[in-house]
C-alpha positions as CSV (number, residue, x, y, z in Angstrom):
1,M,-44.3,102.1,37.7
2,K,-43.0,99.4,40.0
3,R,-45.7,97.1,38.7
4,I,-44.7,97.7,35.1
5,L,-41.1,97.0,35.9
6,L,-42.1,93.8,37.6
7,E,-44.1,92.6,34.7
8,V,-41.3,93.3,32.3
9,F,-39.0,91.4,34.5
10,L,-41.3,88.4,34.7
11,V,-41.7,88.4,30.9
12,A,-37.9,88.5,30.4
13,A,-37.5,85.7,32.9
14,L,-40.1,83.6,31.1
15,I,-38.4,84.2,27.8
16,G,-35.0,83.3,29.3
17,A,-36.4,80.2,30.8
18,G,-37.9,79.1,27.5
19,V,-34.6,79.7,25.7
20,F,-32.7,77.9,28.3
21,G,-35.1,74.9,28.2
22,F,-34.9,74.8,24.4
23,M,-31.1,74.9,24.5
24,N,-31.0,72.1,27.1
25,Q,-33.4,70.0,25.0
26,K,-31.3,70.5,21.8
27,Q,-28.1,69.5,23.7
28,A,-29.9,66.5,25.1
29,S,-30.8,65.3,21.6
30,V,-27.2,65.8,20.4
31,S,-25.9,63.9,23.3
32,K,-28.4,61.1,22.8
33,A,-27.4,60.8,19.1
34,K,-23.8,60.6,20.1
35,I,-24.5,58.0,22.7
36,T,-26.4,55.9,20.1
37,E,-23.6,56.3,17.6
38,L,-21.0,55.3,20.2
39,T,-23.1,52.3,21.3
40,A,-23.3,51.1,17.7
41,A,-19.5,51.6,17.2
42,V,-18.9,49.6,20.4
43,E,-21.2,46.8,19.3
44,A,-19.5,46.7,15.8
45,A,-16.1,46.6,17.5
46,E,-17.2,43.8,19.7
47,K,-18.6,41.9,16.8
48,S,-15.4,42.5,14.7
49,A,-13.3,41.3,17.7
50,K,-15.4,38.2,18.0
51,E,-15.1,37.4,14.4
52,K,-11.4,37.9,14.5
53,E,-11.2,35.7,17.5
54,E,-13.2,33.0,15.7
55,S,-11.0,33.4,12.6
56,I,-7.9,33.0,14.7
57,K,-9.3,30.0,16.4
58,A,-10.2,28.4,13.0
59,A,-6.8,29.2,11.7
60,E,-5.2,27.6,14.7
61,E,-7.4,24.4,14.2
62,E,-6.5,24.3,10.6
63,M,-2.8,24.7,11.4
64,H,-3.1,21.9,13.9
65,A,-4.8,19.7,11.3
66,L,-2.0,20.5,8.8
67,Q,0.6,19.6,11.4
68,E,-1.1,16.3,12.0
69,E,-1.1,15.6,8.2
70,M,2.5,16.7,7.8
71,A,3.8,14.1,10.3
72,P,3.1,11.1,8.1
73,L,4.2,13.0,5.0
74,E,7.6,13.7,6.7
75,E,7.9,10.0,7.4
76,K,7.1,9.2,3.8
77,T,9.6,11.8,2.5
78,N,12.3,10.4,4.7
79,L,11.5,6.9,3.5
80,L,11.6,8.1,-0.1
81,E,15.0,9.8,0.4
82,A,16.3,6.7,1.9
83,V,15.2,4.6,-1.1
84,K,16.7,7.2,-3.5
85,A,20.0,7.1,-1.7
86,A,20.1,3.4,-1.8
87,L,19.4,3.4,-5.6
88,A,21.7,6.4,-6.4
89,S,24.5,4.3,-7.8
90,G,22.3,2.9,-10.5
91,S,23.5,-0.7,-10.0
92,T,20.1,-2.0,-9.1
93,L,18.5,-0.4,-12.2
94,T,21.3,-1.9,-14.4
95,D,20.8,-5.4,-12.9
96,L,17.0,-5.2,-13.5
97,E,17.3,-3.9,-17.1
98,N,19.8,-6.7,-17.9
99,A,17.4,-9.2,-16.4
100,Y,14.5,-7.8,-18.5
101,K,16.5,-8.0,-21.7
102,K,16.0,-11.7,-21.6
103,E,12.2,-11.2,-21.7
104,K,10.5,-11.0,-25.1
105,S,7.9,-8.6,-23.7
106,L,7.2,-7.1,-20.3
107,S,3.9,-7.1,-18.4
108,A,2.2,-3.9,-17.5
109,E,3.2,-4.3,-13.9
110,R,6.8,-4.8,-14.8
111,Q,6.8,-1.8,-17.0
112,A,5.3,0.3,-14.2
113,G,8.0,-1.0,-11.8
114,L,10.7,-0.3,-14.2
115,G,9.4,3.3,-14.7
116,A,9.3,3.8,-11.0
117,L,12.9,2.5,-10.5
118,R,14.2,4.7,-13.4
119,M,12.5,7.7,-11.9
120,L,13.9,7.2,-8.4
121,T,17.4,6.5,-9.9
122,K,17.6,9.1,-12.7
123,G,14.9,11.6,-11.9
124,A,11.4,12.5,-13.1
125,E,12.6,13.8,-16.5
126,D,14.2,10.5,-17.5
127,P,12.8,9.6,-21.0
128,G,13.1,5.8,-20.2
129,A,10.8,6.3,-17.2
130,L,8.2,8.1,-19.2
131,E,8.3,5.4,-21.9
132,A,7.9,2.7,-19.3
133,F,5.0,4.3,-17.7
134,R,3.3,4.9,-21.1
135,K,3.8,1.3,-22.0
136,A,2.4,0.2,-18.7
137,L,-0.6,2.4,-19.2
138,Q,-1.2,1.0,-22.7
139,L,-1.0,-2.6,-21.6
140,S,-3.1,-2.2,-18.4
141,E,-5.9,-0.5,-20.4
142,L,-6.4,-3.9,-22.0
143,G,-6.9,-5.8,-18.8
144,D,-8.5,-3.1,-16.6
145,R,-5.7,-3.4,-14.1
146,K,-6.7,-0.5,-11.9
147,N,-3.6,-0.5,-9.7
148,T,-1.2,-0.5,-12.6
149,I,-3.2,2.2,-14.4
150,C,-3.0,4.3,-11.3
151,A,0.8,3.7,-10.9
152,A,1.4,4.7,-14.5
153,Q,-0.9,7.7,-14.4
154,L,0.6,9.1,-11.2
155,G,4.1,8.4,-12.5
156,L,3.5,10.4,-15.6
157,V,2.0,13.2,-13.5
158,A,5.0,13.2,-11.2
159,A,7.1,13.6,-14.4
160,G,5.1,16.7,-15.4
161,E,2.9,15.1,-17.9
162,K,-0.5,16.8,-18.2
163,I,-2.9,13.8,-18.3
164,K,-6.3,13.1,-16.8
165,V,-6.0,10.9,-13.7
166,M,-8.8,8.6,-12.8
167,S,-10.7,9.6,-9.7
168,D,-10.0,6.2,-8.1
169,C,-6.2,6.9,-8.5
170,L,-6.3,10.2,-6.6
171,P,-4.7,10.5,-3.1
172,K,-7.2,10.2,-0.2
173,S,-6.9,13.9,0.6
174,E,-7.9,15.0,-3.0
175,K,-10.7,12.4,-3.0
176,A,-12.0,13.9,0.2
177,S,-11.9,17.4,-1.1
178,K,-13.8,16.4,-4.2
179,G,-16.2,14.3,-2.1
180,D,-17.0,17.1,0.3
181,K,-18.8,19.0,-2.4
182,E,-20.7,15.9,-3.5
183,E,-21.8,14.5,-0.1
184,K,-25.1,16.3,0.4
185,D,-28.3,14.9,1.9
186,S,-29.9,14.1,-1.4
187,K,-28.8,14.4,-5.0
188,D,-29.7,13.2,-8.5
189,D,-27.0,11.2,-10.2
190,G,-28.1,12.2,-13.7
191,H,-30.2,9.0,-14.2
192,G,-33.2,10.0,-12.2
193,K,-31.7,8.1,-9.2
194,K,-31.1,9.6,-5.8
195,E,-28.2,9.3,-3.4
196,D,-29.0,9.6,0.3
197,G,-25.6,11.1,1.3
198,K,-24.7,8.0,3.4
199,G,-22.9,6.0,0.8
200,K,-26.2,4.5,-0.5
201,K,-27.9,5.0,-3.9
202,D,-31.5,4.5,-4.8
203,D,-31.6,2.3,-7.8
204,G,-34.8,3.8,-9.1
205,H,-37.0,1.2,-7.4
206,G,-36.8,2.4,-3.8
207,D,-33.9,0.1,-2.9
208,K,-30.6,1.3,-1.7
209,K,-27.2,0.2,-3.0
210,D,-23.8,0.5,-1.4
211,E,-21.5,3.2,-2.8
212,K,-18.9,0.6,-3.7
213,H,-21.4,-0.8,-6.2
214,A,-22.0,2.6,-7.8
215,A,-21.4,2.9,-11.5
216,P,-17.7,3.3,-12.6
217,H,-16.2,6.4,-14.2
218,W,-17.5,5.3,-17.7
219,G,-20.4,3.2,-18.9
220,Y,-22.7,2.4,-21.7
221,E,-25.7,4.7,-21.0
222,G,-26.8,8.0,-19.4
223,E,-24.2,10.6,-18.3
224,M,-21.4,8.1,-18.6
225,G,-22.4,6.7,-22.0
226,P,-20.2,6.5,-25.1
227,E,-21.2,9.9,-26.3
228,K,-19.7,11.4,-23.1
229,W,-16.5,9.4,-23.2
230,G,-14.6,12.1,-25.0
231,K,-14.8,14.5,-22.0
232,E,-12.4,12.4,-20.0
233,F,-10.8,10.4,-22.8
234,P,-10.3,12.8,-25.8
235,T,-9.3,10.1,-28.3
236,C,-12.8,8.6,-28.0
237,S,-14.3,11.6,-29.7
238,A,-11.3,13.1,-31.6
239,G,-9.9,9.9,-33.0
240,K,-10.3,9.2,-36.7
241,S,-9.7,5.4,-36.6
242,Q,-12.2,4.3,-34.0
243,S,-13.8,0.9,-33.5
244,P,-16.3,-0.8,-33.9
245,L,-17.4,-0.5,-37.5
246,D,-20.4,-1.4,-39.6
247,I,-18.7,-3.8,-41.9
248,K,-20.0,-3.5,-45.5
249,G,-18.6,-3.3,-49.0
250,P,-16.9,-2.5,-51.2
251,F,-14.0,-4.5,-49.8
252,V,-10.3,-4.5,-50.6
253,K,-8.7,-7.9,-51.2
254,S,-6.5,-9.0,-48.3
255,R,-3.6,-11.5,-48.8
256,V,-2.7,-11.6,-45.1
257,V,-2.6,-15.1,-43.6
258,V,-4.0,-15.4,-40.1
259,S,-4.1,-18.5,-37.9
260,A,-4.7,-19.2,-34.2
261,D,-2.8,-21.5,-31.9
262,Y,-4.5,-21.4,-28.6
263,K,-3.6,-23.6,-25.6
264,E,-5.6,-25.0,-22.7
265,G,-4.8,-23.4,-19.3
266,P,-6.2,-22.7,-15.9
267,L,-9.4,-20.7,-16.1
268,K,-9.1,-17.2,-14.6
269,M,-12.1,-14.9,-14.9
270,L,-12.8,-11.3,-14.0
271,N,-16.0,-9.2,-13.8
272,N,-14.4,-5.7,-14.2
273,G,-17.7,-3.8,-14.1
274,H,-17.9,-3.5,-17.9
275,T,-17.7,-7.1,-19.1
276,I,-16.7,-10.7,-18.3
277,Q,-13.0,-11.1,-19.1
278,V,-10.9,-14.3,-19.2
279,V,-7.3,-13.8,-18.4
280,V,-5.1,-16.2,-20.5
281,S,-1.9,-17.9,-19.4
282,P,1.1,-17.4,-21.7
283,G,1.4,-19.7,-24.7
284,S,-1.6,-19.0,-26.8
285,K,-0.8,-17.1,-30.0
286,L,-2.4,-15.5,-33.1
287,R,0.0,-15.5,-36.1
288,I,-0.4,-12.7,-38.7
289,D,1.8,-13.4,-41.7
290,G,3.9,-15.5,-39.4
291,V,4.4,-12.8,-36.8
292,A,3.3,-14.1,-33.3
293,H,0.9,-12.1,-31.2
294,E,0.5,-13.3,-27.6
295,L,-3.1,-13.7,-26.4
296,L,-3.6,-11.6,-23.3
297,Q,-7.3,-12.0,-22.6
298,F,-10.7,-12.3,-24.2
299,H,-14.0,-10.7,-23.3
300,F,-17.6,-10.4,-24.4
301,H,-20.0,-7.7,-25.7
302,R,-23.8,-7.8,-25.9
303,P,-25.0,-7.3,-28.5
304,S,-22.0,-7.6,-30.9
305,E,-20.2,-4.2,-31.3
306,E,-19.5,-4.9,-35.0
307,K,-22.3,-5.0,-37.4
308,I,-22.4,-6.8,-40.8
309,D,-24.4,-4.7,-43.3
310,G,-26.0,-2.8,-40.5
311,K,-27.1,-5.9,-38.5
312,P,-25.6,-6.9,-35.1
313,M,-25.3,-10.4,-33.8
314,A,-26.4,-11.5,-30.3
315,M,-22.9,-11.2,-28.9
316,V,-19.2,-11.0,-29.9
317,V,-16.0,-12.3,-28.3
318,H,-12.9,-10.1,-28.6
319,F,-9.6,-11.9,-28.3
320,V,-6.9,-9.3,-27.5
321,H,-3.3,-10.0,-28.6
322,K,0.1,-8.2,-28.5
323,N,3.3,-8.8,-30.4
324,A,6.9,-8.3,-29.3
325,E,6.8,-4.7,-30.5
326,G,3.7,-3.9,-28.5
327,K,1.3,-3.8,-31.4
328,L,-2.2,-4.9,-30.7
329,A,-4.5,-7.2,-32.6
330,V,-8.1,-8.1,-31.9
331,L,-9.7,-11.2,-33.3
332,G,-13.5,-11.0,-33.2
333,V,-15.9,-14.0,-33.2
334,L,-19.6,-13.2,-33.8
335,L,-22.0,-15.2,-31.7
336,K,-25.3,-16.0,-33.4
337,E,-28.4,-17.0,-31.4
338,G,-28.9,-20.8,-32.0
339,N,-27.8,-24.0,-30.3
340,E,-26.1,-24.2,-26.8
341,N,-22.4,-23.4,-26.9
342,P,-20.4,-25.9,-24.8
343,G,-17.5,-23.5,-24.2
344,I,-19.8,-20.7,-23.1
345,K,-21.5,-23.2,-20.8
346,T,-18.2,-23.9,-19.0
347,L,-17.5,-20.1,-18.7
348,W,-20.9,-19.2,-17.5
349,A,-20.9,-22.0,-14.9
350,N,-17.8,-20.3,-13.3
351,L,-18.8,-16.6,-13.5
352,P,-17.2,-14.5,-10.7
353,K,-19.4,-13.7,-7.8
354,E,-17.7,-10.3,-7.1
355,E,-16.6,-7.4,-9.2
356,N,-12.9,-6.7,-9.8
357,V,-11.8,-9.9,-8.0
358,E,-10.1,-12.4,-10.2
359,Y,-11.8,-15.8,-9.9
360,A,-9.9,-19.0,-10.6
361,P,-12.0,-22.1,-9.9
362,D,-10.1,-25.1,-8.7
363,G,-9.3,-27.7,-11.3
364,V,-11.1,-26.0,-14.2
365,N,-9.1,-25.6,-17.4
366,F,-10.2,-23.9,-20.6
367,N,-9.0,-23.7,-24.2
368,P,-9.9,-20.4,-25.9
369,G,-9.9,-22.3,-29.1
370,N,-13.2,-23.8,-28.1
371,L,-14.9,-20.6,-29.0
372,L,-13.4,-20.4,-32.6
373,P,-15.1,-21.6,-35.8
374,R,-13.3,-23.9,-38.1
375,E,-13.2,-21.5,-41.0
376,F,-10.9,-18.5,-40.7
377,D,-12.1,-16.1,-43.4
378,F,-12.2,-12.6,-42.1
379,Y,-12.8,-8.9,-42.5
380,S,-9.9,-6.6,-41.4
381,Y,-9.4,-2.9,-40.7
382,E,-7.3,-0.6,-38.6
383,G,-9.2,0.6,-35.5
384,S,-9.0,1.2,-31.8
385,L,-9.8,-0.2,-28.4
386,T,-13.6,-0.1,-28.1
387,T,-13.5,1.0,-24.5
388,P,-11.9,4.1,-22.9
389,P,-9.3,5.4,-23.6
390,C,-10.1,4.3,-27.1
391,T,-6.4,3.9,-28.0
392,E,-5.8,3.7,-31.8
393,G,-3.4,1.5,-33.8
394,V,-5.3,-1.7,-33.1
395,R,-5.6,-4.2,-36.0
396,F,-9.0,-5.9,-36.1
397,F,-9.8,-9.3,-37.7
398,I,-13.6,-10.1,-37.6
399,L,-14.2,-13.7,-38.6
400,K,-17.0,-14.2,-41.2
401,T,-18.1,-17.5,-39.8
402,T,-20.3,-17.2,-36.8
403,V,-20.5,-19.4,-33.7
404,N,-23.8,-20.5,-32.0
405,I,-24.9,-19.4,-28.6
406,A,-28.2,-20.3,-27.0
407,K,-30.8,-17.6,-26.2
408,E,-30.7,-18.6,-22.6
409,Q,-26.9,-18.2,-22.6
410,V,-27.2,-14.7,-23.9
411,Q,-29.7,-13.9,-21.2
412,A,-27.4,-15.3,-18.5
413,F,-24.6,-12.9,-19.5
414,P,-24.5,-10.4,-16.5
415,F,-24.6,-7.3,-18.7
416,K,-27.8,-6.5,-20.7
417,M,-25.9,-4.1,-23.0
418,N,-22.2,-3.3,-23.1
419,A,-21.6,-2.5,-26.8
420,R,-20.2,0.8,-28.1
421,P,-22.1,2.2,-31.1
422,V,-20.4,1.8,-34.5
423,Q,-18.0,4.6,-35.4
424,A,-17.4,6.6,-38.6
425,L,-15.2,4.9,-41.3
426,N,-13.4,8.2,-42.1
427,G,-12.0,6.9,-45.4
428,R,-10.5,3.7,-44.0
429,E,-10.5,0.5,-46.2
430,I,-12.1,-2.7,-45.0
431,L,-10.2,-5.7,-46.2
432,S,-11.6,-9.2,-46.9
433,N,-9.7,-12.3,-47.7
């Protein structure tokens, strides 16, 4: 009997021990899971704390950078307020306007200065300031005066006008933000040419070029060619009176009388990245039915932008004029390949060696009339500037008589091609005298 009781007790003890062991194992598993979960939570918390710490540090660095940027801005603001206070009476503006009334016409730079003075004196919404900036922009477009273009564009933006500002005119901070995205180790510029991210470009032949010699914001081929101009300069694509034209009949008889009175003056030349331009001193005029138009500058296109019955010439000279009311007129002289041209010889011998730097050789004078033919029969039509922003309202007179230029002189022109394709007539009449 005792033996049986002992065996029963032992069996019960074994069962109890098993149950106790199972319970302990289960509890250990639960505890282990909780420990794992708590460890993960701690690690996540530590990671989040680190990220927040890094975020706070980055925010502090950004705040410090902004404070450094604000210091010179505060100085400029104080300077601007001082200038505005000095001009608040309007006396300076009145004196300047009275002085300008004696001028028949104002230069682009004077128009921009007048706009700035009116804005400082009368505020950004002053109509006179807007008009002055618009006139400055129109005039500077003729001469590729970048600084004046920038002044006029930024003035209009400050007045609330929604216009496209050239990238070259943007403040350094905005240029930098745009440049950050573009400065990568290597990129294709859209012409199959690579940039190495160090301000150099591969010209397609394995040679590197400095960034300052990179193509300007518009050009005559590729991603910046004439078919793309409308993206940045809407009139180039939306305008209905664009230049140049393919000049062909039928023609309307013109009774307009045109004559040129060009004067000799100091030679001043500019390679603006798009053409060779000669800046003319005051005094040379084109008279259209007796109305004087001052010659501002003349420049060259290769081949000729205008075509006669579908055929271009080797080159064309465009003489750009403006009358007292600001109306523009272009006289075009077609250059046909033939004998050497003495006037071109003088110009080509003094070509600027740098882009966007006006070159005035010592002791060299030039008369633009040396490039004109004797006969003044012409074709005429209403058109536009043939370069961006393609402003319309420009009166064109294309002389029928061509002027010779030697093949070697054509080849010596620094631009192999800088001619805009002919544009749609859109119902315009072409006149012929």
